[in-house]
C-alpha positions, -999 to +999 in steps of 0.1 A: +636+831-425+605+809-430+572+812-411+570+774-412+593+745-418+577+711-425+597+679-421+581+651-442+559+651-473+533+625-464+496+634-459+503+655-428+534+672-442+518+681-476+485+693-461+501+712-432+525+730-456+496+738-480+474+751-452+500+776-440+509+787-476+472+792-484+471+818-456+501+836-470+529+821-449+563+814-463+568+777-461+597+752-466+593+715-468+620+690-462+618+654-476+646+629-471+635+607-500+639+616-537+602+612-542+573+628-524+543+613-505+559+594-476+548+559-466+512+567-477+521+570-513+552+549-516+549+519-493+516+520-475+481+532-481+482+539-518+502+508-529+484+483-508+449+496-518+460+496-555+473+460-551+440+451-537+422+463-568+447+446-590+442+413-571+404+416-575+407+423-612+434+398-621+419+370-601+384+375-614+372+377-578+346+403-586+330+380-612+315+359-584+280+347-593+285+349-630+282+317-650+315+321-668+335+335-639+372+335-646+392+310-628+427+326-625+454+311-604+487+325-592+505+305-619+490+327-647+497+361-630+532+376-631+546+400-606+547+426-634+509+421-639+504+426-602+526+457-597+517+475-630+488+495-618+504+502-584+534+519-600+511+539-623+490+553-594+521+560-573+537+580-601+506+600-606+505+608-568+541+620-570+530+645-597+499+656-579+518+664-547+546+682-566+520+703-584+502+711-551+535+723-535+544+744-566+509+759-567+513+771-531+549+784-537+564+760-511+602+757-512+613+721-513+645+707-499+657+671-502+679+657-474+680+645-439+666+670-414+679+675-378+673+701-351+701+725-343+677+746-321+639+750-318+640+773-348+670+761-369+670+729-390+700+714-407+693+697-440+721+672-449+725+660-484+752+640-503+770+672-511+768+691-479+746+708-453+722+737-454+706+754-424+670+767-425+654+789-399+617+790-392+593+805-366+574+772-364+583+736-372+559+708-381+573+672-376+555+649-401+581+622-406+557+593-404+566+558-393+583+526-406+576+489-400+589+477-366+616+450-372+622+428-342+659+418-338+649+382-335+635+381-371+661+375-398+647+399-424+663+395-458+637+416-477+631+388-502+619+357-484+613+374-450+598+409-455+581+437-437+551+456-451+575+479-471+597+453-486+569+430-495+563+454-524+597+445-539+595+407-540+606+392-573+576+369-579+542+360-565+548+332-541+530+299-540+527+302-502+529+331-477+528+333-439+516+366-425+527+372-389+504+398-373+467+399-379+463+436-375+450+459-402+481+455-425+484+418-419+447+411-427+448+433-458+478+416-473+466+381-463+434+387-483+451+403-512+475+374-518+448+348-510+426+363-537+455+355-562+454+319-552+484+320-528+483+296-499+481+320-469+487+314-432+476+343-410+492+341-375+486+362-344+493+358-307+459+373-299+428+351-297+406+374-318+409+391-351+407+430-352+394+433-316+384+470-319+359+462-346+323+451-343+323+413-336+295+405-359+312+423-388+345+405-381+327+372-381+316+378-417+352+387-426+365+355-409+340+334-428+351+349-461+388+346-453+385+310-445+358+296-468+360+319-499+397+328-499+411+297-481+432+315-456+444+293-427+442+311-394+465+305-365+451+326-336+464+326-301+496+313-316+529+331-308+557+327-333+587+313-314+612+311-343+616+322-379+645+310-401+654+302-437+650+266-446+662+251-480+652+282-500+619+286-481+611+299-446+602+278-415+581+292-387+579+274-353+548+283-333+548+281-295+522+254-296+546+232-316+532+237-350+558+242-378+548+261-410+570+262-441+562+288-468+579+305-497+577+339-481+569+356-448+554+390-442+561+402-407+537+429-397+546+437-361+534+473-358+553+505-366+580+528-352+581+566-355+607+580-378+626+603-354+660+588-351+678+614-372+660+645-359+680+650-327+649+657-307+667+654-274+688+684-283+658+707-283+638+689-256+610+674-276+595+646-255+590+612-271+574+579-259+574+542-268+589+534-303+597+571-307+562+584-306+562+622-304+540+634-275+516+662-283+487+681-267+452+686-282+466+713-305+494+688-318+519+710-300+550+692-286+567+699-253+585+727-272+558+754-279+569+763-315+573+727-326+543+707-337+538+671-348+511+653-367+504+620-385+519+586-379+548+601-360+525+607-330+508+573-332+471+564-330+450+565-351+478+567-377+454+571-407+461+592-437+427+609-433+433+619-397+469+629-404+458+655-428+434+670-404+458+669-375+483+690-395+457+715-405+446+719-369+482+723-358+489+751-384+457+769-374+468+769-338+504+779-346+494+810-366+461+817-347+442+815-380+406+812-365+398+785-389+398+747-383+404+743-346+399+706-340+397+672-356+362+656-357+354+638-325+341+607-344+363+592-370+356+567-398+379+537-401+382+514-432+401+481-435+407+472-471+405+435-467+385+413-491+357+420-483+361+456-470+352+466-435+344+501-424+332+515-391+324+547-372+311+553-337+303+528-310+300+491-315+273+469-299+300+455-276+312+489-265+276+500-257+271+469-236+304+473-217+297+510-210+261+504-199+247+525-228+212+517-239+212+506-275+195+488-302+206+475-336+192+473-371+207+452-399+203+451-437+220+424-458+233+429-493+217+395-503+183+412-499+194+443-518+190+444-556+224+460-562+240+434-539+224+407-560+236+423-593+272+425-582+271+391-564+279+403-529+256+382-508+277+384-476+277+421-471+257+440-445+251+473-429+246+474-391+233+504-373+237+509-335+213+535-321+196+548-289+162+530-286+146+561-269+158+590-290+168+569-321+201+589-322+226+571-344+256+558-323+275+537-347+276+523-382+294+491-391+297+477-427+312+447-444+311+442-481+316+460-514+323+498-511+321+497-473+347+524-471+325+547-492+291+538-477+302+545-441+303+583-449+265+584-452+262+573-416+291+595-406+273+627-418+242+618-399+262+612-368+281+645-373+249+665-372+235+645-342+209+629-364+187+598-359+180+567-379+149+585-392+172+603-416+175+571-435+137+565-434+131+600-447+157+600-473+154+588-509+182+566-522+190+556-558+177+522-568+193+499-572+221+509-549+239+495-518+232+528-501+195+518-500+204+492-474+206+520-449+169+525-451+161+488-445+186+487-416+167+516-400+134+498-406+148+467-390+160+487-360+126+503-355+110+469-357+134+456-330+125+485-308+088+479-313+090+442-306+109+447-274+085+474-262+056+450-270+072+422-251+078+445-221+042+456-221+031+420-223+052+412-192+036+440-172+000+429-180 
């Protein structure tokens, strides 16, 4: 009899299992795949971000601004070159997770899990079935790419975001259908290698949840620096193989023919084998497991966390959701909630990262706000590394100076955003950046000048208002 049975070994499964074991609970973890880590390690977060670094290195992209910058094209880079570092990192993550589970004395079972009752789980393997019993269950089975029936996937020329990792060669041309986070990341990665990339989306704007000014910088870099051809407000009507290539017909009549297609049409929760209906766990669209604020399902002793419950579906939040679920299940009086404000990073080229309210959200909600900006082209470190398009944008309350949001585009955006996040987490103001001392030269120093710019904008508007009243 286990105190906890965890189904899935991705970020939520690993951290949830370790959290319970840390507090002395007897834990079993079930993983259907022969390797650990779930989509995060094997097909999603870790591989795509590693491929991004490989693309930047192999293409010489980071040598922008240097006199003898390398001019590498897709013809000189092999698929083995491109995938080498990815495989190395993935294998190291397998070992790290395995060591973490062993350190916490967590029992591992490989096989397909299904519910027999709210406390009993059948684990089916190639040689038979084993039944485990646990007081609490954590569902952390993650998600998989959604594959519309109308798309003739063959996982070589027409791929999803998992199977694109198994293509036999770097294509000369690629169409990416779906300009969400995954689509934009892969579009920029392949474009950095010199691949002709078409990015297609039925929506009229790119990444609509992000600050518009930051997205405009990304758009400019995608089009002018990377050469990506955008097809926005264009719905794909038909996809079919065509003489060894792939033809896409758009609803506006445009026909695009490329070597490969990456179809990034969202994701579906991995619940089909769990027999959730048998125990009464409620699910929603595309199999999303419905949970309350404690990540408790409709069955009180069964919890769920991570991609399987949907938005925000980030590795970072998945870990925290699982920890909160375990604390609630065992009444541990420890971590009782996930932070109210979450950082997001999009690992495009260039990177984007954001936390808090955007300027547009403040305007739509009638929230008084001001902004301050600092550009990497005016920053010594930005000049050193050749990132002249990057910027930090602060959104804040003009009266109290409370920081409401931070939006960054450029090198190390995913790291830099945490400085603003910590100020927001303690309810701080932009004066924190004025008062602080930053290493020089550093991109972090741009926070100080964004704050100065914001204060200047407030002062100018107040002076203009006073002038109007005279």
